[in-house]
C-alpha positions in Angstrom: -10.4 -40.9 17.7 -6.6 -40.9 16.7 -7.9 -39.2 13.3 -10.0 -36.5 15.4 -7.2 -35.3 17.2 -5.1 -35.5 14.1 -7.3 -33.0 12.5 -7.6 -30.9 15.4 -3.9 -30.7 15.9 -3.5 -29.5 12.2 -6.5 -27.1 12.7 -4.5 -25.8 15.3 -0.8 -25.7 13.8 -2.7 -23.9 10.6 -3.9 -20.7 12.5 -1.2 -20.5 14.7 1.2 -20.1 11.8 -1.5 -17.2 10.5 -1.3 -15.8 14.2 2.7 -15.6 13.7 3.1 -14.2 10.2 4.7 -11.1 10.6 4.1 -7.8 8.9 6.4 -6.5 6.0 6.7 -10.4 4.8 8.5 -10.9 8.4 11.1 -8.3 7.7 12.6 -6.3 10.6 10.5 -3.4 11.4 13.4 -1.6 12.9 15.5 -1.8 10.3 12.8 -0.9 7.5 12.5 2.2 9.6 16.1 2.8 9.2 16.0 1.9 5.2 16.9 -1.4 5.3 15.0 -4.5 4.0 16.2 -7.4 6.4 14.0 -10.5 6.7 13.9 -12.3 10.0 12.5 -15.5 10.9 10.2 -13.7 13.4 11.5 -15.0 16.5 11.6 -11.7 18.2 7.8 -10.0 17.8 5.8 -7.4 19.1 1.9 -7.4 18.8 0.3 -4.0 18.0 -2.9 -3.4 17.0 -3.6 -7.1 16.4 -0.8 -7.1 14.1 2.4 -8.9 14.5 5.8 -7.2 13.9 9.1 -8.7 13.7 12.7 -7.9 14.7 16.1 -9.0 14.2 16.9 -7.6 17.8 15.8 -7.2 21.3 17.1 -3.3 20.9 15.0 -3.2 17.7 11.6 -4.5 19.6 12.4 -1.9 22.6 12.8 1.0 20.0 9.4 -0.1 18.5 7.8 -0.2 21.8 9.0 3.7 22.2 7.0 5.1 19.6 5.0 2.0 17.3 3.1 4.5 15.3 6.3 6.4 14.2 8.3 3.0 13.4 5.3 1.5 11.7 5.0 4.6 9.3 8.4 4.9 8.4 8.8 1.0 7.7 5.8 1.4 5.6 7.1 3.9 3.5 10.6 2.1 3.1 9.1 -1.3 2.7 7.2 0.3 -0.4 10.7 1.4 -1.7 12.5 -1.7 -1.1 10.3 -4.7 -1.5 11.0 -6.8 -4.4 8.1 -6.3 -6.7 6.1 -9.7 -7.9 6.7 -10.8 -11.3 3.7 -12.3 -13.5 5.0 -15.7 -15.5 4.4 -15.1 -19.3 4.4 -17.6 -22.0 6.2 -17.4 -24.8 3.5 -16.8 -27.3 2.6 -13.7 -24.9 6.2 -12.7 -25.0 6.5 -12.8 -28.6 3.0 -11.1 -28.8 4.4 -8.1 -26.7 7.6 -8.1 -29.0 6.1 -7.6 -31.8 3.6 -4.8 -30.6 4.7 -1.3 -31.0 3.9 -0.9 -27.2 5.9 -4.0 -25.9 6.0 -4.0 -22.2 7.8 -7.1 -20.5 8.3 -4.8 -17.1 7.8 -7.1 -14.1 7.3 -10.3 -16.1 9.0 -14.0 -15.4 10.2 -14.7 -18.6 12.5 -17.2 -17.7 13.4 -20.4 -19.7 11.7 -18.6 -22.9 13.9 -18.2 -26.3 14.4 -14.7 -27.7 17.4 -15.5 -30.0 18.1 -13.1 -32.2 15.1 -11.1 -31.8 15.0 -7.2 -31.4 13.8 -6.0 -28.0 15.5 -2.5 -28.2 11.7 -0.8 -28.1 10.6 -2.9 -25.3 10.1 -1.9 -21.8 11.9 -4.3 -19.8 12.2 -2.6 -15.9 12.7 -5.7 -13.4 12.2 -8.5 -16.0 13.4 -11.7 -15.2 15.2 -13.7 -17.9 16.3 -16.4 -15.4 17.9 -19.4 -18.1 16.3 -17.5 -21.0 18.3 -17.4 -24.1 19.0 -14.0 -25.7 21.7 -15.2 -28.1 22.3 -12.4 -30.9 19.3 -10.3 -29.3 19.5 -6.6 -29.6 18.5 -4.9 -26.6 20.1 -1.4 -28.0 18.9 1.4 -25.5 16.5 -0.6 -24.0 15.5 -0.1 -20.3 16.3 -2.9 -18.0 16.7 -1.5 -15.0 16.3 -4.1 -12.3 16.4 -6.8 -14.5 17.4 -10.0 -13.5 19.7 -12.2 -16.1 20.7 -15.3 -13.8 22.0 -18.3 -16.1 20.7 -16.5 -19.2 22.2 -17.2 -22.5 23.1 -13.7 -24.0 25.9 -14.6 -26.4 26.4 -12.3 -29.0 23.7 -10.0 -27.6 24.1 -6.1 -28.0 22.9 -4.2 -24.7 24.8 -1.2 -26.1 23.4 2.0 -24.4 20.8 0.1 -22.8 19.6 0.7 -19.0 20.7 -2.0 -16.8 20.9 0.0 -13.4 20.0 -2.0 -10.6 20.3 -5.0 -12.6 21.4 -8.3 -11.6 23.6 -10.3 -14.2 24.4 -13.6 -11.9 26.6 -16.3 -13.7 25.6 -15.7 -17.7 26.8 -17.6 -20.4 28.2 -14.8 -22.6 30.9 -14.4 -25.6 31.3 -11.1 -27.7 28.3 -9.7 -25.5 28.3 -5.9 -26.1 27.7 -3.4 -23.3 29.2 -0.4 -25.0 27.5 2.9 -23.2 25.3 0.5 -21.2 24.1 2.0 -17.6 25.5 -0.6 -14.9 25.0 1.9 -12.2 24.6 -0.5 -9.1 24.3 -3.4 -11.5 25.6 -6.7 -9.8 27.7 -8.8 -11.9 28.2 -12.0 -10.4 30.5 -15.5 -11.1 31.3 -14.1 -14.6 
């Protein structure tokens, strides 16, 4: 009997968490409508057309109730612009195959902890690539497109990023020495903890 009660409780818990999952990955719908991505714990909600919308304030929820369709339309457009694109994990072998091809494209790839030491990646498109903990020591990235790239704890000693597009990139606590950024586009790039 205890086992049956536990199973029933688990099923109810599962369905209740599904029912309360908010649209826009639990982001505040009102903030999105204004062009800001703000994740919430989805404690303030409104259900509209069988979908749960989350808010960071009661005021945002009240504004939503005045014109839900209008706010949802604006939030949808802005969410498409602001939400983090997903990255697909790539293996070392697949990454090397891409680098050795003429049409090298590592965009939206998770290349975390892979080794690219001394390689020429200048011809690669690497928009939104994650090099979390990757080794790029002595790598050549001259003129490469690294827009929105994520280089957290990356080893970039002696790497050459000359004229690379690093706009909107996050360079968080990299390990670098004699790294070259001459002429690189660092517009809106965040360099943290260096």
